[in-house]
N, C-alpha and C positions, 0 to 999 in steps of 0.2 A: 766560735763566739770568743770574744774576749770581754772583759769585764775593766771597766774602768770606776776604779773609788775614788769617790773623796772622803777622810773621815775626821771624825772630831772637831766640825766646822764649829765654829764657834761663833752666833748671829744674836746680837740684843735685836728684838721683834717685839711688836706693840700687841698679845696677844692676853687671853683673858676672857671668861666671862665672869670674873667676880667684878661689884665694882670698885675694889681696890687694886687688881688689876687693868681697871683704865685710865690714860691718861700717863702713862710709864711705859717703860718698855722693860723684856727681861730675857735673861740669857737663855738659850735656847741652842742644845747640843745637837750636831747636825752628821749623820751616815750619808751616805748615796751611791750605790749601784747600778751604774749602766751597763747593759749588757746587748751589744751589737757586733754584728757581722766585722771579719777582720777587715780592719783599712785596706783598700788596694792601693794605696799612697802613702807616701811617708811625707802626708801634708798636715797640718793642724786640721785642716779644716776635712779631713776624712774621717777623724776621731771625734771624740769629745772634747771640750773646751776643757779643763778644769774651774779656770778662773769665770769662766761664763758661771758654774752649776754656784761658783761662791754670788757671784753677782745677784742670778738673779733670786737665791735665797736673802740677801740683803735689801732686793729691792721689795719683797714682798713682807721683809719684817718694816715699810717703814710706814704701812698702814693698817688698821686695826684689824684684826683677826679674833675669833671666839675661841677657835677649836685650835687646839697644831694639827689633829688629822687634817682639818682643811689646808691648813697651811703645806703638811705635807701631800694630800692629793693635789697642789696647785705647784710645788716642786716639781713633781713627777711626772705633771704633766706637760710642763714646759721640758722637762729633760727628754721625755719622750716625745717632743716634735722636732729634733734631731731624726732625718732622716734614717740615719744608721740604726737607732736604736733600736731594739725587739724587744724589751724589756727593765724597768726600772726600780730598784727599789729604793725609798725614803725612808728612813727613821730617824724620829725627832724626841730630845728628850729634853725637860723642862727641869733643869735641875731643885729649882727653888718652889716645886708644886707641893710637895711633901715634905715633910718635918724627919723623916726616917727613912727614906729608901726615895728610888727616879721614879718620875711617870713619864710614859711615853707612847708611841705609836711608831709601829710601820704600814706603809704602805707601799702595795707591788703593782705597777700597772704595769700589762703584755702590749702591745700592739696584737689589732685582730686582724 
């Protein structure tokens, strides 16, 4: 197996359940690990494109989502759609959610 990793991806997203979070964007910090079969060719389409992961995360941030858990699950589902992907782990942290710490979630999806 091969792991393709994107770490520390910074995305501004319309996210949150509270009234003061609506109508504005908030910074999310995202880590993605996609486990896949080793590519059988030295071509990008045989692996996972890092830029596609970043683009998908930015696209998700354009529409309001209440929970970071939902954001993480949707991004993981998008990554798992690649035919070579076997497992996806998406961690999302919302730096501004707590005064004295970081709030976050981690979603792991495995192809059945």
